[in-house]
C-alpha positions in Angstrom: 5.3 26.2 -12.3 5.4 24.6 -15.5 4.7 20.9 -15.9 6.4 19.1 -19.0 5.0 15.8 -18.4 8.1 14.2 -18.3 8.7 14.0 -14.8 6.6 11.3 -13.1 5.6 12.4 -9.2 4.8 8.5 -7.3 3.5 8.3 -3.6 6.5 5.6 -3.0 4.2 4.1 0.0 2.1 2.2 -2.9 5.0 -0.5 -3.3 6.0 -1.1 -0.4 2.4 -1.6 1.1 1.5 -3.8 -2.3 4.4 -5.6 -1.3 3.6 -6.6 2.4 -0.3 -7.0 1.6 1.2 -9.5 -1.1 3.4 -11.1 1.3 1.6 -11.0 4.2 -2.0 -11.6 3.2 -2.7 -12.8 -0.8 0.1 -15.7 -0.6 -0.7 -16.9 2.4 -4.2 -16.9 1.9 -5.5 -14.9 4.8 -7.8 -12.9 3.1 -11.5 -13.8 2.5 -11.3 -12.5 -1.2 -8.5 -11.6 -3.4 -10.4 -10.3 -6.1 -9.0 -7.1 -7.5 -11.6 -4.8 -6.5 -10.9 -5.9 -2.5 -7.5 -5.7 -3.1 -7.6 -2.3 -4.2 -9.8 -0.9 -1.8 -7.7 -2.7 1.2 -4.4 -0.6 -1.0 -6.2 2.8 -1.3 -7.3 2.8 2.2 -4.4 1.7 3.6 -2.3 4.5 1.8 -5.1 6.8 2.7 -4.2 5.9 6.3 -0.6 6.7 5.7 1.9 9.1 6.0 2.7 10.0 2.1 6.1 10.0 0.6 6.2 11.4 -2.9 9.4 11.5 -5.3 10.0 11.6 -8.7 13.3 9.5 -9.1 14.6 5.9 -8.2 16.9 6.8 -5.8 14.2 8.8 -3.6 12.0 5.7 -4.3 15.1 3.2 -3.1 15.7 6.3 0.2 12.3 5.8 1.4 11.6 1.5 1.0 15.2 1.8 3.0 13.6 3.8 5.7 11.0 0.9 5.5 12.9 -1.8 6.1 13.3 -0.6 9.7 11.2 -3.6 11.9 8.7 -0.7 13.4 8.2 0.9 10.4 7.0 -2.5 8.9 5.1 -2.6 11.7 3.1 0.3 11.4 2.3 -0.8 8.1 1.0 -4.3 8.6 -0.6 -2.7 11.4 -2.8 -0.1 9.0 -3.4 -3.0 6.7 -4.9 -5.8 9.0 -7.2 -2.8 10.3 -8.0 -2.4 6.3 -8.4 -5.8 6.0 -10.8 -5.8 8.5 -13.2 -3.1 6.9 -13.2 -3.8 3.6 -13.9 -7.5 4.9 -17.2 -6.5 6.5 -18.1 -4.0 3.8 -17.1 -5.1 0.2 -17.7 -3.2 -2.6 -18.5 -6.1 -5.0 -21.1 -8.8 -6.0 -20.7 -11.9 -4.3 
């Protein structure tokens, strides 16, 4: 397969996780540490525990986001973020 570089593959779960992380953990001040390292570690750990949904179009991203408007799907993402927060807060990878 020739890859020209004009197409961009993305995991559509990333913006979903970022939005939920910001809304439920960062803005309300729930996290012990809101440094970029901790937030990125939480994001990456969460994405590693959720199914990936790759797309190369805005239409595909919109379809996946619509699927995750379902309360059960949001609950699943929230549960994984909560687990990741607990792990990262116990062992942060930065100097205090």
